[in-house]
C-alpha positions in Angstrom: 51.8 21.9 43.1 54.2 23.9 45.2 55.0 21.0 47.5 55.2 18.6 44.6 57.8 20.9 42.9 59.9 21.1 46.0 59.8 17.3 46.5 61.1 16.8 42.9 63.9 19.2 43.6 64.9 17.4 46.8 64.8 14.0 45.1 67.1 15.3 42.4 69.5 16.7 45.0 69.1 13.7 47.3 72.9 13.3 47.8 73.0 16.8 49.4 70.9 15.7 52.4 71.1 13.0 55.0 68.0 10.8 55.0 67.5 11.4 58.7 67.6 15.2 58.2 64.9 15.0 55.5 62.7 12.7 57.6 62.9 15.1 60.5 62.1 18.0 58.2 58.8 16.4 57.1 57.5 16.8 60.6 59.2 19.9 61.8 58.8 22.3 58.9 55.0 22.4 58.5 54.6 22.9 62.3 57.1 25.7 62.4 56.0 27.4 59.2 52.2 27.0 59.3 51.2 26.2 62.9 53.5 27.9 65.4 54.2 30.9 63.1 56.5 32.5 65.7 59.3 33.0 63.2 61.7 30.5 64.7 63.0 27.5 62.7 65.0 24.3 63.2 68.5 24.1 62.0 68.9 25.0 58.3 69.2 22.4 55.7 71.2 24.3 53.0 73.3 27.4 52.3 73.6 29.1 49.0 77.1 30.7 49.1 78.6 33.2 46.7 82.3 32.4 46.6 83.0 35.1 44.1 80.8 37.9 42.8 82.4 38.5 39.4 81.5 36.7 36.3 83.2 36.1 32.9 79.9 36.2 31.0 77.1 38.8 30.8 73.7 37.0 30.6 71.0 39.3 29.5 68.6 38.3 32.3 71.2 38.4 35.1 69.9 40.0 38.3 73.4 40.9 39.4 74.9 42.6 36.4 75.7 45.8 38.3 78.2 43.9 40.6 79.9 41.5 38.1 82.7 44.0 37.5 82.8 45.5 41.0 85.8 43.5 42.3 83.8 42.8 45.5 86.2 41.2 48.0 85.5 37.5 48.7 86.4 35.2 51.6 90.0 34.0 51.7 90.7 30.4 52.6 91.4 31.4 56.2 88.1 33.2 56.4 86.3 30.2 54.9 87.7 28.1 57.7 86.2 30.5 60.1 83.0 30.4 58.2 82.9 26.6 58.5 83.6 26.7 62.2 80.5 28.8 62.6 78.2 26.3 60.9 77.8 24.3 64.1 78.7 20.7 65.0 79.8 18.5 62.1 76.7 16.4 62.2 74.4 19.5 61.9 76.2 21.4 59.2 74.0 22.4 56.2 74.9 21.5 52.7 76.6 24.2 50.6 75.7 25.3 47.0 78.6 27.3 45.6 77.5 30.0 43.2 78.5 33.5 42.0 79.0 35.4 39.7 81.0 32.5 38.4 82.6 30.3 41.2 85.3 28.9 38.9 86.8 32.3 38.4 88.4 31.6 41.8 91.8 30.1 41.1 91.5 28.2 44.4 87.9 27.0 43.8 89.1 23.4 44.0 90.7 24.1 47.4 87.4 25.6 48.5 85.5 22.5 47.5 88.1 20.3 49.3 87.8 22.4 52.5 84.0 21.9 52.7 84.2 18.2 51.8 86.9 17.6 54.4 84.6 19.1 57.0 81.8 16.7 56.1 79.8 19.3 54.2 77.9 18.1 51.1 78.8 20.4 48.2 77.1 21.4 45.0 78.1 24.0 42.4 76.5 26.0 39.7 78.7 27.0 36.7 78.6 28.4 33.2 81.2 25.7 32.3 83.6 27.9 30.4 86.5 27.6 32.9 86.7 23.9 33.4 89.8 22.4 31.6 90.5 18.7 32.0 92.8 19.1 35.0 90.1 20.9 37.0 87.5 18.3 35.9 89.7 15.5 37.1 90.1 17.0 40.5 86.4 17.8 40.9 85.7 14.2 40.2 88.3 13.1 42.8 86.6 15.5 45.3 83.3 13.7 44.6 80.9 16.7 44.3 77.4 15.8 45.2 75.9 18.0 42.4 77.1 20.0 39.5 74.8 22.3 37.5 75.7 23.6 34.0 73.9 26.6 32.5 72.6 26.1 29.0 70.1 28.6 27.6 69.6 27.3 24.1 71.5 25.9 21.1 74.9 27.3 20.3 73.9 30.6 18.6 71.2 31.4 21.1 73.2 30.4 24.1 76.2 32.5 23.1 74.0 35.5 22.4 72.3 35.3 25.8 75.7 34.8 27.5 77.1 37.7 25.4 80.3 35.7 24.9 81.0 33.8 21.7 82.3 30.3 22.2 80.7 29.8 25.6 78.4 27.0 24.4 81.2 25.0 22.9 83.3 25.4 26.1 80.3 24.4 28.3 79.3 21.3 26.3 82.9 20.2 26.1 83.4 20.4 29.9 80.0 18.8 30.6 80.7 15.9 28.2 84.1 15.2 29.8 82.7 15.5 33.4 79.8 13.2 32.6 82.1 10.6 31.0 84.4 10.5 34.0 82.1 11.2 37.0 81.5 8.8 39.8 78.2 9.6 41.6 77.8 13.4 41.0 74.4 14.4 39.9 74.7 16.6 36.8 71.9 19.0 35.9 71.5 21.2 32.9 69.8 24.4 33.9 68.0 26.8 31.5 66.5 30.2 32.4 63.4 30.9 30.3 63.5 34.4 28.6 62.0 36.1 25.6 65.3 35.3 23.9 65.0 31.5 23.9 61.2 30.7 23.9 61.5 29.0 20.5 64.4 26.8 21.6 63.4 25.3 24.9 62.7 21.8 23.5 66.2 22.0 21.9 67.7 22.4 25.4 66.1 19.1 26.4 67.7 17.4 23.5 71.1 18.9 24.3 70.8 17.6 27.9 69.8 14.2 26.6 72.7 14.1 24.2 75.2 15.1 26.9 73.9 12.4 29.2 72.8 14.7 32.0 70.6 13.3 34.8 68.0 16.0 34.4 67.2 19.3 32.8 65.6 22.1 34.7 64.0 25.2 33.4 63.6 28.3 35.5 60.7 30.6 34.8 61.8 34.2 34.2 62.5 35.4 37.7 61.7 39.1 37.7 59.9 42.0 39.4 58.1 44.8 37.6 59.2 48.4 38.2 56.1 48.9 40.2 56.7 45.9 42.4 60.3 47.0 42.9 59.2 50.4 44.1 56.5 48.9 46.4 59.1 46.9 48.2 60.4 50.1 49.8 57.5 50.1 52.2 58.4 46.6 53.4 61.9 47.7 54.2 60.6 50.5 56.2 58.4 48.2 58.3 61.4 45.8 58.8 63.9 48.6 59.8 65.8 47.5 56.7 68.2 50.4 56.2 70.4 49.5 53.3 68.2 46.6 52.2 67.5 46.2 48.5 65.9 44.0 45.9 68.5 42.0 44.0 66.2 40.8 41.2 65.9 41.3 37.5 63.6 44.4 37.0 61.6 43.9 33.9 58.2 44.7 32.4 55.8 41.8 32.0 56.8 40.0 28.8 53.2 38.9 28.1 51.7 35.5 27.5 51.5 35.4 23.7 54.9 33.9 23.2 55.8 32.6 26.7 52.8 30.4 27.5 52.8 28.4 24.2 56.5 27.8 24.5 56.2 26.4 28.0 53.3 24.3 26.8 55.4 22.8 24.0 58.0 22.0 26.7 55.6 20.3 29.1 54.1 18.3 26.2 57.5 17.0 25.2 58.5 13.4 25.9 62.0 13.0 27.2 64.3 10.3 28.3 65.4 12.3 31.4 63.4 14.2 34.0 62.3 17.7 32.8 61.6 20.0 35.7 60.2 23.5 35.8 61.1 25.8 38.7 58.8 26.9 40.2 56.4 24.1 39.3 53.7 26.4 37.9 50.5 24.8 36.6 47.3 26.0 34.9 46.4 29.6 35.4 49.7 30.3 37.3 51.6 30.4 34.1 49.8 33.3 32.3 49.6 35.0 35.7 53.4 34.8 36.0 54.0 36.4 32.6 51.1 38.7 32.2 49.3 39.0 35.5 50.1 39.6 39.2 52.3 36.5 39.7 51.7 33.4 41.7 50.3 35.2 44.7 48.6 32.0 46.2 52.0 30.5 46.9 53.9 30.7 50.1 57.5 31.5 50.9 59.3 28.5 52.6 62.9 29.2 51.8 63.9 31.1 55.1 62.7 28.3 57.2 65.1 25.8 55.6 67.9 27.8 53.9 69.9 31.0 53.9 71.9 33.0 51.4 75.4 34.1 52.1 77.3 36.8 50.2 81.0 36.7 49.2 81.8 38.7 52.4 79.9 36.3 54.7 76.7 38.5 55.1 73.6 36.4 55.7 70.4 37.2 53.9 67.1 35.3 54.3 66.9 35.2 50.5 69.2 35.8 47.6 66.8 38.2 46.0 65.9 40.2 49.1 69.2 41.6 50.6 68.1 42.2 54.2 71.2 41.6 56.3 70.5 39.4 59.4 74.1 38.7 60.4 77.6 37.7 59.2 79.0 34.2 59.5 82.5 35.4 59.8 81.6 37.4 62.9 78.8 35.2 64.5 78.0 31.5 64.9 75.0 30.2 63.1 73.0 29.8 66.3 73.1 33.6 66.9 71.9 34.4 63.4 69.5 31.7 62.5 67.0 32.4 65.2 68.2 35.9 65.9 65.8 38.9 66.2 66.2 40.1 62.6 65.8 36.7 61.0 62.8 35.8 63.2 61.2 39.1 62.3 61.7 38.6 58.6 60.0 35.1 58.8 57.1 36.5 60.8 56.4 39.2 58.2 56.7 37.0 55.1 54.5 34.4 56.7 51.7 36.9 56.5 52.0 37.0 52.7 54.4 37.4 49.9 56.2 40.8 49.7 55.7 42.9 46.5 59.2 41.7 45.2 58.3 38.0 45.8 55.6 37.6 43.2 57.8 35.7 40.7 60.5 34.1 42.8 62.1 30.8 41.6 61.9 29.5 45.2 58.1 29.5 45.3 
């Protein structure tokens, strides 16, 4: 089920990858991850890049609430040019998923997209859709984004309550409708985070996505760590010499299965005119385990063998939820970081089994 879920995600984001790259990965990845197990990996396929840490909404389940008002510095255009130069030869550069905070808070976000596109880098972006007036939409379409993901967590009242900003649903749907009406080849996804606040409204999100004309709707299981799992991760940092490392996840008690599991079942039973994906692709006993048990412990982490997470200051992390710095792409080229001592050490350790803070990760 894990491989099937990953395959569906790749198919949905197919414009982000060169076919030759995916073909090579089919053979390289299982050898490196499961056979060699030396912690080394072939060139990365993708980068999740925070282009600005602040956000203009306050989603109740956000794992980064503490930094949304922190005014963390972010890379200037000159620094981003340095960043691109460190990604390797043009034909090897990974695709980039722009995220935040909220990336469109940057006044120059369109210039950021143009920079990456001009360097031959496929670009996707995740947005809450509240800061996309017509002129921005028109230029995004001209730039021919590979993928654009809008967040939608329920019908209007529910969405606005979860976002903690009245009017956010109307702004998002207005922007999504206009973009979808004008787009060329950009894949448009509606993304919904499952929480206790919207369990009764998941099927409504599917209908909203259908009415908008989106290409797919994706639901992310509640991505969280319990307080006990959060505390247990300290022992891992000690083993990894991870001074300053921390868990950047939503810390939350188990919500229980009584409401969550039936809601997800209603969703999976629903017939829809567009693909409905769940991330991760949990099945059977994995779902009650996720919400009331010990998580999906039989799954394996694969993310650090294919991808990396980069903060707004260029710091490289093996995972967006485990902030264990392995380098900085403003100071070092990719080849020094990707198979550097710290990254290799991280892969070797997590190949032995999921860390305590990994039990309910959306990447599984």
